Backbone bond lengths (Angstrom), bond angles and torsions (degrees), N, CA, C in turn:
res aa  C-N    CA-C-N  psi(-1)  N-CA   C-N-CA  omega(-1)  CA-C   N-CA-C  phi
1 M - - - 1.468 - - 1.531 109.29 -
2 S 1.310 115.91 138.32 1.458 119.88 -177.63 1.510 110.38 -75.85
3 A 1.345 114.53 161.78 1.450 119.44 178.30 1.528 111.19 -62.25
4 T 1.356 116.03 -36.34 1.464 120.16 178.85 1.506 110.27 -62.72
5 A 1.350 117.03 -46.02 1.450 120.64 -178.59 1.520 110.81 -62.23
6 E 1.326 117.13 -36.83 1.443 120.86 -178.70 1.522 112.95 -66.62
7 T 1.342 117.16 -30.39 1.440 121.14 -176.26 1.515 112.80 -86.10
8 V 1.331 118.59 -11.30 1.466 121.79 179.80 1.529 108.09 -83.00
9 E 1.321 116.36 117.15 1.435 120.29 -178.36 1.520 110.16 -79.50
10 P 1.343 118.51 131.13 1.463 119.97 177.82 1.515 111.40 -65.14
11 I 1.310 116.77 153.01 1.466 119.11 177.92 1.521 109.82 -71.70
12 L 1.348 116.51 -30.41 1.473 120.89 178.75 1.515 109.57 -135.33
13 A 1.326 116.28 134.94 1.452 121.97 175.02 1.517 108.86 -135.90
14 V 1.317 116.12 116.98 1.475 122.88 175.21 1.521 106.94 -101.66
15 N 1.319 116.64 118.78 1.463 121.94 -170.58 1.517 111.88 -114.58
16 N 1.325 116.56 96.70 1.448 123.12 168.39 1.535 113.38 54.29
17 I 1.337 115.41 49.56 1.459 118.46 -176.60 1.518 112.86 -84.26
18 E 1.314 114.28 150.90 1.459 123.53 174.01 1.521 107.12 -124.41
19 V 1.332 116.86 135.15 1.463 121.51 179.33 1.519 108.90 -122.37
20 I 1.339 116.04 131.48 1.443 122.68 178.61 1.535 108.77 -125.41
21 Y 1.346 116.03 133.38 1.460 121.32 174.42 1.533 109.73 -100.00
22 D 1.321 115.08 142.22 1.464 122.23 176.32 1.523 112.59 53.58
23 H 1.345 117.23 28.50 1.444 123.54 177.90 1.538 113.48 64.01
24 V 1.344 116.32 9.49 1.477 119.59 -174.29 1.524 112.43 -131.84
25 V 1.325 117.45 -49.14 1.465 122.12 -168.85 1.520 110.61 -85.36
26 L 1.322 116.87 114.64 1.456 122.84 178.17 1.525 108.90 -82.98
27 V 1.337 116.69 115.51 1.459 121.02 -174.35 1.525 112.00 -106.67
28 L 1.320 117.92 -44.16 1.479 121.48 176.72 1.520 108.38 -113.16
29 K 1.337 116.35 137.98 1.468 121.42 -173.53 1.530 108.80 -129.29
30 G 1.293 117.65 96.93 1.438 121.30 175.24 1.498 115.71 65.61
31 V 1.332 118.06 44.02 1.466 122.39 -177.75 1.535 110.09 -82.28
32 S 1.318 114.86 127.42 1.471 120.90 175.87 1.532 108.36 -131.75
33 L 1.322 116.02 136.20 1.465 121.08 174.49 1.505 108.99 -159.70
34 T 1.332 116.28 160.11 1.456 121.50 177.08 1.530 109.33 -134.24
35 V 1.328 114.64 152.16 1.461 121.22 175.68 1.526 106.40 -125.73
36 P 1.331 117.52 118.38 1.469 118.88 177.62 1.525 110.95 -69.85
37 R 1.313 116.53 152.13 1.460 119.84 177.02 1.523 108.68 -61.36
38 G 1.330 115.38 127.51 1.457 120.33 -179.91 1.523 113.45 80.83
39 G 1.329 117.79 13.91 1.449 121.22 -177.44 1.528 112.30 -99.46
40 I 1.343 115.65 167.13 1.458 122.95 169.71 1.522 106.32 -123.05
41 V 1.311 116.77 113.95 1.462 122.66 -176.42 1.531 107.87 -118.89
42 A 1.334 115.56 137.90 1.465 121.66 -178.87 1.521 110.51 -110.27
43 V 1.339 116.30 137.08 1.451 122.73 169.23 1.521 105.68 -108.85
44 L 1.333 116.16 118.23 1.455 121.94 -168.90 1.529 109.99 -116.27
45 G 1.316 115.05 157.25 1.457 119.40 177.14 1.507 111.29 152.38
46 A 1.322 115.60 166.81 1.456 120.99 -179.51 1.533 111.13 -71.08
47 N 1.318 114.96 170.61 1.453 120.75 175.17 1.530 109.99 -59.99
48 G 1.322 117.98 130.17 1.442 122.19 -179.20 1.511 114.97 90.45
49 A 1.334 117.49 2.58 1.466 120.78 -178.12 1.525 112.17 -72.72
50 G 1.341 117.78 -22.89 1.452 120.90 -178.92 1.513 114.15 117.29
51 K 1.334 117.74 8.41 1.476 121.05 -176.45 1.524 110.89 -64.40
52 T 1.328 116.74 -50.94 1.465 120.22 -177.64 1.521 111.46 -64.44
53 T 1.329 116.71 -40.05 1.456 119.71 178.00 1.533 110.84 -61.71
54 T 1.327 115.90 -38.12 1.493 118.86 177.94 1.509 110.25 -61.45
55 L 1.354 118.27 -45.86 1.454 120.06 179.56 1.509 111.99 -65.65
56 K 1.335 118.08 -39.51 1.456 119.85 179.07 1.513 112.00 -68.24
57 A 1.338 117.11 -31.02 1.475 119.90 175.02 1.510 109.99 -63.94
58 I 1.341 116.40 -40.91 1.458 120.58 -179.83 1.525 111.17 -66.78
59 S 1.345 116.88 -42.95 1.466 120.35 -176.05 1.516 113.39 -87.78
60 N 1.346 117.41 4.03 1.449 122.98 175.74 1.539 113.39 64.20
61 L 1.342 115.58 37.59 1.460 120.77 178.99 1.521 112.69 -103.55
62 L 1.330 117.38 9.00 1.474 120.07 -176.80 1.528 113.25 -73.38
63 K 1.332 116.65 -28.89 1.463 119.77 -174.31 1.518 111.32 -58.70
64 A 1.340 117.27 -34.96 1.451 120.56 -179.05 1.524 111.82 -66.75
65 E 1.334 117.02 -17.20 1.468 121.18 178.77 1.524 112.14 -113.89
66 R 1.331 115.68 21.80 1.477 122.41 179.21 1.526 112.27 59.31
67 G 1.319 114.46 38.51 1.453 120.49 177.93 1.512 110.59 -112.55
68 D 1.335 115.88 153.28 1.465 121.66 179.93 1.509 111.50 -142.67
69 V 1.344 115.83 143.56 1.462 120.52 167.96 1.517 106.02 -84.41
70 T 1.315 116.74 109.91 1.455 121.38 -172.13 1.537 113.37 -99.97
71 K 1.310 116.90 -14.95 1.475 121.57 176.14 1.510 109.48 -144.34
72 G 1.325 115.78 159.12 1.451 120.42 176.73 1.515 112.34 82.88
73 A 1.325 115.75 -171.27 1.473 121.83 -176.46 1.520 109.73 -149.72
74 I 1.338 115.74 153.00 1.450 122.65 176.38 1.534 107.66 -122.23
75 M 1.319 116.02 123.68 1.460 121.33 -176.50 1.528 108.82 -114.85
76 F 1.324 116.46 130.00 1.474 122.05 174.34 1.515 107.81 -121.63
77 E 1.309 116.69 119.03 1.476 122.79 -175.53 1.524 111.52 52.50
78 G 1.315 115.69 41.76 1.461 121.17 174.64 1.506 115.87 81.46
79 E 1.326 117.62 0.25 1.480 121.54 -178.89 1.513 109.84 -115.96
80 R 1.320 116.91 136.17 1.458 120.12 177.87 1.516 110.45 -68.89
81 V 1.335 116.60 128.19 1.447 120.84 -172.79 1.523 114.54 -124.46
82 D 1.355 118.29 1.13 1.460 119.04 -173.49 1.522 113.38 -74.87
83 R 1.325 117.69 -1.07 1.465 120.01 173.60 1.535 110.94 -113.06
84 M 1.319 117.24 6.26 1.465 120.61 177.62 1.520 110.54 -79.40
85 S 1.333 116.02 162.27 1.461 119.99 171.77 1.530 108.32 -79.00
86 P 1.360 117.88 156.36 1.473 118.44 176.41 1.520 113.75 -56.15
87 A 1.336 116.71 -37.83 1.474 119.53 -179.25 1.530 110.82 -65.40
88 D 1.329 116.55 -40.34 1.471 119.50 178.30 1.529 111.50 -63.31
89 L 1.328 115.73 -38.14 1.447 119.47 179.35 1.544 111.12 -67.72
90 V 1.322 116.31 -38.37 1.470 120.09 175.16 1.521 110.38 -60.83
91 R 1.328 116.70 -42.39 1.461 120.02 178.62 1.543 112.09 -63.15
92 R 1.329 116.12 -28.59 1.449 120.07 177.59 1.552 112.25 -79.65
93 G 1.345 115.56 -15.20 1.454 117.96 173.20 1.518 115.34 115.10
94 C 1.346 118.20 15.23 1.464 121.15 179.22 1.519 108.40 -122.47
95 I 1.334 117.55 124.36 1.460 121.34 -175.65 1.512 109.71 -140.41
96 Q 1.315 116.69 148.87 1.457 122.29 -178.36 1.524 110.56 -108.29
97 V 1.341 116.26 136.83 1.460 123.35 167.53 1.520 105.90 -99.16
98 M 1.317 115.60 114.43 1.466 120.98 -170.51 1.525 111.19 -72.13
99 E 1.321 114.55 153.01 1.470 121.12 169.84 1.532 109.16 -60.07
100 G 1.334 117.09 135.66 1.449 120.49 -179.95 1.503 114.19 85.76
101 R 1.330 116.84 4.40 1.472 125.07 168.00 1.533 113.17 77.50
102 H 1.347 119.49 -52.01 1.460 123.17 174.81 1.520 113.32 54.47
103 C 1.332 116.37 45.95 1.465 119.55 170.40 1.538 109.43 -72.89
104 F 1.306 116.55 157.45 1.472 121.38 175.17 1.520 106.94 -81.57
105 G 1.333 116.56 102.50 1.457 120.70 -170.43 1.524 114.35 -63.58
106 H 1.339 117.55 -25.57 1.453 121.14 -177.74 1.536 112.33 -88.23
107 L 1.332 116.70 -2.66 1.473 121.61 178.29 1.525 109.40 -104.53
108 T 1.311 115.49 153.84 1.477 119.33 174.85 1.532 109.37 -72.08
109 I 1.325 113.95 166.79 1.470 119.19 175.18 1.525 110.51 -55.81
110 E 1.323 116.72 -45.73 1.461 121.11 179.76 1.507 111.43 -60.18
111 E 1.321 118.00 -43.93 1.464 121.46 -179.73 1.533 110.53 -66.63
112 N 1.330 117.81 -38.80 1.453 121.15 175.48 1.528 110.85 -58.57
113 L 1.318 117.03 -44.84 1.467 120.80 179.81 1.519 110.88 -62.17
114 L 1.333 116.84 -40.01 1.461 119.68 -179.20 1.527 112.22 -65.96
115 T 1.342 117.62 -28.86 1.469 118.58 177.91 1.530 110.88 -64.37
116 G 1.341 116.96 -24.32 1.451 120.02 178.71 1.527 114.24 -70.33
117 A 1.342 115.98 -13.58 1.461 120.44 -178.69 1.528 112.42 -100.60
118 F 1.361 117.53 16.84 1.462 119.36 -171.44 1.517 112.38 -67.63
119 T 1.351 119.06 -23.13 1.457 120.59 -178.59 1.524 112.47 -89.44
120 R 1.329 116.66 -4.05 1.474 119.84 -173.38 1.527 111.90 -86.21
121 Q 1.324 115.53 151.87 1.458 121.46 179.97 1.523 110.61 -134.95
122 D 1.354 115.50 27.23 1.481 118.18 -175.76 1.515 112.82 -102.57
123 G 1.330 119.17 14.53 1.452 121.64 170.57 1.518 114.77 92.92
124 R 1.333 114.39 164.46 1.461 122.32 -174.24 1.519 111.73 -68.82
125 A 1.303 117.22 -35.26 1.470 119.59 -176.62 1.519 110.53 -63.53
126 A 1.347 117.02 -43.29 1.456 120.96 179.58 1.522 110.93 -65.89
127 I 1.328 115.96 -39.82 1.471 119.95 178.43 1.516 110.87 -64.79
128 K 1.338 116.45 -39.98 1.468 120.05 178.44 1.519 110.98 -64.35
129 R 1.333 117.39 -38.96 1.469 120.51 178.15 1.534 110.54 -62.84
130 D 1.334 115.67 -41.45 1.459 118.31 -179.64 1.513 112.11 -70.76
131 M 1.345 116.78 -31.77 1.460 120.03 173.44 1.530 110.60 -60.27
132 E 1.328 116.68 -42.61 1.447 120.13 177.19 1.527 111.63 -64.50
133 M 1.324 116.11 -37.66 1.469 120.30 177.09 1.532 110.13 -60.98
134 V 1.333 116.43 -43.47 1.462 120.25 178.69 1.515 110.63 -62.49
135 F 1.317 118.05 -42.08 1.457 121.28 179.54 1.535 111.27 -67.06
136 D 1.312 116.79 -30.72 1.475 119.59 176.61 1.526 110.59 -66.30
137 Y 1.326 116.86 -40.38 1.469 120.13 178.11 1.532 111.98 -75.48
138 F 1.322 116.42 -32.41 1.476 121.04 -177.40 1.532 109.47 -123.79
139 P 1.333 117.43 77.43 1.485 119.38 -177.89 1.523 113.44 -57.49
140 R 1.317 117.77 -29.42 1.472 119.78 178.06 1.530 111.42 -60.33
141 L 1.329 115.95 -34.75 1.454 118.43 -179.13 1.530 111.83 -69.02
142 R 1.305 117.11 -32.48 1.473 120.01 175.80 1.543 109.82 -62.77
143 Q 1.326 115.31 -41.46 1.464 119.96 179.51 1.505 112.83 -66.46
144 R 1.365 116.31 -31.52 1.471 120.84 -175.48 1.527 112.65 -107.69
145 M 1.322 117.99 16.41 1.462 120.87 -169.69 1.533 113.52 -59.71
146 K 1.334 117.96 -29.29 1.465 120.92 -179.68 1.528 112.39 -95.74
147 S 1.321 117.17 3.16 1.455 121.28 179.68 1.540 109.70 -86.24
148 M 1.328 116.37 143.66 1.464 119.83 174.64 1.524 107.70 -67.62
149 S 1.334 116.16 131.80 1.463 119.92 -171.49 1.514 111.57 -64.50
150 G 1.322 117.52 -26.46 1.462 120.46 179.77 1.514 112.96 -65.79
151 Y 1.321 117.34 -16.17 1.463 121.96 -179.97 1.532 112.35 -106.35
152 T 1.321 117.37 11.67 1.456 121.00 177.01 1.528 109.21 -98.40
153 S 1.343 115.82 167.40 1.456 120.55 -178.02 1.535 111.55 -71.73
154 G 1.346 116.13 166.82 1.444 120.09 177.40 1.511 112.88 -60.77
155 G 1.319 117.02 -39.16 1.461 121.09 177.96 1.519 111.85 -64.25
156 E 1.343 115.91 -41.44 1.470 119.63 179.10 1.523 111.27 -67.62
157 Q 1.339 116.55 -35.36 1.459 118.85 176.75 1.525 111.69 -67.86
158 Q 1.335 117.15 -36.80 1.468 119.59 176.39 1.521 110.38 -64.91
159 M 1.332 117.19 -41.65 1.458 120.97 176.36 1.520 110.95 -62.74
160 C 1.333 116.35 -38.72 1.465 120.73 178.81 1.539 109.92 -65.02
161 A 1.336 116.68 -41.47 1.471 119.42 -179.20 1.528 111.11 -64.80
162 I 1.336 116.82 -41.09 1.466 119.56 178.28 1.522 109.72 -69.09
163 G 1.328 116.86 -40.77 1.459 120.69 177.59 1.511 112.13 -61.80
164 R 1.330 116.24 -39.84 1.466 120.78 177.41 1.521 110.90 -62.09
165 A 1.331 116.33 -39.05 1.478 119.86 176.21 1.521 110.82 -64.85
166 L 1.311 117.32 -39.66 1.460 121.12 179.13 1.509 112.21 -62.46
167 M 1.337 116.61 -30.10 1.467 119.70 -178.92 1.530 113.05 -66.27
168 S 1.323 116.40 -14.01 1.475 119.33 177.27 1.538 110.37 -86.58
169 R 1.323 117.78 0.69 1.460 124.52 -177.47 1.526 111.29 57.70
170 P 1.323 116.91 58.07 1.470 120.43 -173.80 1.512 112.93 -77.09
171 K 1.322 115.05 152.64 1.446 121.29 167.40 1.532 110.21 -90.73
172 M 1.338 114.98 -23.64 1.455 120.65 -177.83 1.523 109.61 -148.06
173 I 1.357 116.02 137.92 1.469 122.07 175.51 1.524 108.93 -118.81
174 L 1.334 115.40 130.64 1.460 122.99 172.24 1.533 105.65 -95.10
175 L 1.329 116.45 114.83 1.449 121.53 -171.50 1.532 109.32 -113.41
176 D 1.329 115.43 111.12 1.471 121.11 -172.77 1.530 111.55 -98.85
177 E 1.330 116.32 113.87 1.474 123.77 175.89 1.538 112.00 50.19
178 P 1.319 118.67 57.68 1.476 119.75 -178.84 1.516 114.66 -64.23
179 S 1.343 117.19 -20.81 1.485 119.26 -177.65 1.527 113.32 -89.82
180 M 1.326 117.80 -6.31 1.468 120.40 -171.22 1.513 112.29 -60.53
181 G 1.337 116.52 124.14 1.453 122.20 174.13 1.498 116.09 74.92
182 L 1.334 116.93 11.21 1.465 120.24 -176.37 1.532 111.60 -111.85
183 A 1.327 115.61 150.28 1.463 120.99 177.40 1.513 109.83 -65.41
184 P 1.357 117.74 147.53 1.483 120.68 -177.60 1.521 113.34 -52.95
185 Q 1.322 118.34 -38.29 1.467 120.22 -178.67 1.526 110.99 -64.86
186 I 1.349 116.72 -40.53 1.474 120.91 178.84 1.510 110.08 -68.64
187 V 1.333 116.77 -38.95 1.477 120.88 178.38 1.523 110.08 -59.00
188 E 1.332 116.03 -46.98 1.464 118.81 179.88 1.518 111.58 -63.61
189 E 1.310 116.73 -39.57 1.488 120.75 177.85 1.526 109.97 -59.82
190 I 1.311 117.83 -44.71 1.451 121.40 -179.16 1.533 111.62 -65.84
191 F 1.333 116.79 -42.38 1.469 119.91 179.02 1.534 110.39 -65.78
192 E 1.313 118.21 -34.80 1.471 120.59 176.43 1.537 110.64 -64.00
193 I 1.331 116.08 -38.57 1.466 119.78 178.23 1.531 110.25 -67.81
194 V 1.331 116.12 -40.14 1.471 119.71 175.49 1.534 109.82 -57.98
195 K 1.323 116.14 -44.64 1.462 120.59 178.02 1.520 111.92 -59.33
196 D 1.348 116.84 -42.26 1.464 121.04 179.12 1.530 110.89 -67.13
197 L 1.311 117.32 -41.87 1.471 120.03 179.46 1.519 110.65 -62.67
198 N 1.320 116.22 -37.41 1.448 120.68 178.68 1.537 110.22 -67.14
199 A 1.319 116.50 -44.55 1.475 119.98 -175.60 1.520 112.71 -75.79
200 K 1.324 117.92 -39.71 1.464 121.58 -172.21 1.525 113.95 -94.40
201 E 1.338 116.51 -33.88 1.469 120.37 -177.61 1.521 112.08 -103.71
202 G 1.330 117.10 -9.25 1.466 120.07 178.69 1.511 115.25 73.30
203 V 1.349 117.52 19.98 1.450 121.44 -179.76 1.530 109.12 -79.10
204 S 1.308 117.18 129.12 1.466 122.56 174.48 1.521 108.80 -82.84
205 F 1.329 116.24 148.67 1.465 119.90 -178.66 1.527 110.95 -131.39
206 L 1.321 115.98 137.90 1.449 123.02 166.16 1.518 106.95 -118.52
207 L 1.362 116.04 113.70 1.458 121.84 -175.30 1.508 110.31 -102.94
208 A 1.328 117.10 129.78 1.476 120.05 168.34 1.521 105.06 -103.85
209 E 1.333 116.58 121.84 1.453 119.29 -168.08 1.525 112.64 -150.31
210 Q 1.357 117.09 133.64 1.445 120.99 172.81 1.522 112.10 -83.80
211 N 1.337 116.08 -25.63 1.462 121.19 178.97 1.527 108.72 -77.20
212 T 1.346 114.89 80.66 1.455 121.32 -173.12 1.522 112.07 -61.12
213 N 1.304 117.03 -41.95 1.465 120.43 -178.05 1.518 111.69 -60.60
214 M 1.327 116.95 -45.94 1.474 120.44 179.34 1.514 110.89 -67.17
215 A 1.311 117.89 -44.48 1.468 121.53 -176.54 1.530 110.91 -61.26
216 L 1.329 116.52 -42.71 1.475 119.90 -176.51 1.535 111.81 -74.20
217 R 1.320 117.49 -14.50 1.472 119.88 173.68 1.514 111.44 -73.42
218 Y 1.325 116.87 -30.38 1.465 120.45 -173.25 1.535 113.11 -108.30
219 A 1.315 117.54 -24.77 1.461 120.31 179.91 1.520 110.85 -79.92
220 T 1.304 116.27 157.72 1.460 121.63 174.90 1.529 111.16 -97.24
221 Y 1.329 116.21 -21.33 1.464 121.01 -177.33 1.517 107.82 -147.73
222 G 1.333 117.08 151.24 1.458 119.71 -178.39 1.512 112.79 -140.36
223 Y 1.329 115.42 150.21 1.455 123.80 173.24 1.530 107.86 -123.15
224 I 1.311 117.90 133.60 1.443 122.29 178.87 1.523 108.88 -106.88
225 M 1.335 116.47 128.58 1.455 122.35 -177.71 1.517 111.08 -111.60
226 E 1.329 114.85 145.09 1.462 123.13 168.54 1.513 108.41 -143.54
227 T 1.324 115.18 131.47 1.470 122.37 176.59 1.522 112.91 43.51
228 G 1.312 115.83 48.74 1.461 120.93 172.28 1.500 116.82 81.17
229 R 1.349 117.97 8.67 1.460 121.20 178.29 1.526 110.24 -127.09
230 I 1.329 114.80 153.22 1.466 120.18 168.06 1.528 106.63 -81.36
231 V 1.339 116.99 118.51 1.458 120.64 -178.90 1.520 112.74 -103.29
232 M 1.324 117.34 -14.31 1.466 119.87 177.77 1.517 108.69 -164.15
233 D 1.313 117.68 148.04 1.450 121.42 173.73 1.511 109.34 -150.21
234 G 1.320 115.83 160.18 1.459 118.97 178.97 1.535 111.62 167.09
235 D 1.322 114.16 176.59 1.457 121.21 175.65 1.529 109.22 -55.59
236 A 1.342 117.03 139.89 1.455 121.14 -175.11 1.528 112.09 -57.84
237 R 1.304 116.49 -40.74 1.457 119.75 -179.69 1.529 110.57 -64.79
238 A 1.323 117.57 -41.17 1.462 121.39 178.74 1.528 110.75 -64.58
239 L 1.331 117.81 -39.19 1.451 120.77 177.83 1.525 111.21 -65.45
240 R 1.312 117.37 -38.53 1.466 119.96 178.63 1.526 111.21 -62.75
241 E 1.327 116.88 -31.47 1.472 120.33 -177.36 1.523 112.74 -92.27
242 N 1.330 118.12 -8.37 1.455 121.03 -179.10 1.517 110.34 -68.59
243 E 1.324 118.20 130.14 1.453 122.39 -174.45 1.529 111.53 -64.32
244 D 1.323 117.93 -39.10 1.461 120.08 179.81 1.518 111.28 -67.09
245 V 1.326 116.16 -40.78 1.484 119.96 177.97 1.518 109.12 -64.52
246 K 1.322 117.39 -41.17 1.455 120.22 177.91 1.523 111.02 -58.12
247 E 1.339 116.09 -43.26 1.465 119.12 -176.17 1.499 112.85 -71.81
248 F 1.333 117.30 -45.50 1.443 119.78 -169.97 1.533 114.62 -93.76
249 Y 1.344 117.45 -18.40 1.462 119.42 -176.56 1.515 113.68 -124.96
250 L 1.309 118.77 -25.23 1.455 120.27 179.65 1.513 112.14 -104.34
251 G 1.340 117.23 -8.22 1.453 120.64 175.60 1.501 113.38 67.49
252 V 1.339 117.52 29.96 1.473 120.58 -175.90 1.525 111.26 -80.45
253 S 1.325 117.06 -45.16 1.469 119.80 -176.33 1.516 109.86 -107.86
254 G 1.318 116.77 159.76 1.441 121.90 -177.24 1.515 111.98 -93.92
255 G 1.341 115.21 -150.58 1.451 120.41 178.39 1.510 111.33 96.54
256 D 1.313 115.93 171.83 1.457 121.42 179.69 1.522 109.78 -71.23
257 K 1.327 114.92 134.30 1.447 119.97 -179.63 1.528 111.03 -79.43
258 K 1.286 117.19 132.94 1.446 123.57 173.25 1.514 107.37 -125.44
259 S 1.315 115.25 174.32 1.461 118.84 171.41 1.525 107.89 -63.94
260 F 1.315 115.11 143.78 1.469 119.88 -179.43 1.529 110.60 -59.18
261 R 1.351 116.43 -33.54 1.457 120.90 -177.10 1.520 112.01 -74.60
262 E 1.359 117.15 -11.22 1.452 120.44 179.11 1.536 113.36 -88.67
263 V 1.324 115.86 -7.87 1.465 118.57 -178.54 1.519 109.82 -67.31
264 K 1.328 119.27 121.90 1.455 122.44 -173.96 1.520 111.92 -68.08
265 S 1.340 115.82 -31.09 1.468 118.14 -177.91 1.534 112.04 -73.41
266 Y 1.335 115.45 -11.22 1.463 119.49 -177.38 1.516 109.81 -96.70
267 K 1.309 116.85 118.78 1.460 122.93 179.67 1.534 107.55 -102.49
268 R 1.309 115.27 97.68 1.442 120.62 -173.94 1.520 110.96 -72.97
269 R 1.354 114.87 136.24 1.461 119.36 172.82 1.517 108.37 -93.88
270 K 1.315 118.17 120.17 1.448 120.13 -179.52 1.513 111.01 -67.85
271 R 1.363 115.39 135.26 1.454 121.35 -179.65 1.539 108.95 -119.42
272 W 1.334 117.73 16.33 1.441 121.11 178.72 1.542 109.93 -128.09
273 L 1.266 115.31 163.63 1.461 119.27 179.86 1.539 110.07 -79.26
274 A 1.315 116.17 142.94 1.459 119.13 178.86 1.520 110.34 -66.92
């Protein structure tokens, strides 16, 4: 690593965190990851691997599910944030788009977008400008702006959820399972918009995604999770070419399926404390 790279502080650093639910169930075990400023990083793995819990730990949404970060620390822009309220974290510029979209079905698309600006204090003119920016990225939302979101398609609701996050003027978006339940064409459209938002608006992204193939096409770096641990990480291109990743996550090769951590050719680097 170059000296320049070493001096650039990541926008997000998760340091060896442990998450326990109900004071009993250990869900995350020594998870560490970083997101560079302006980067797109993917957290990959099967359902139940711990991806959503990792994102909720970062955005401080675990309390509602009787979960706690009991070890480690989460740093956003160099400041520890794992004891902040979710609203305070949003004000600092980090917001999560939840799995399943969670739009307010009884509100119009326009009203849903306005709820994303509830923490802002920069006036109506600035909010109106950002609303136009959202419509520029998501033209479908402009067409459906007066429609109740509960009557729009899954793809339109996902666009609305991302647009609502953008209305908070985020520096970073945590995007949980953006492809879930959507047609491949819509998934690609949404990932292309994520790529544009990253390149043009400078928004950093941390994606939790089961669609490994799609995520690694757009991310620059990836972490693979199994049973609450990071079992592998690396440059997205290198992960796409890794034979074990191809077999267990991209479905390229056949054979009997085993746990990824049981593959003998894979020498896992431990990222947790013994």
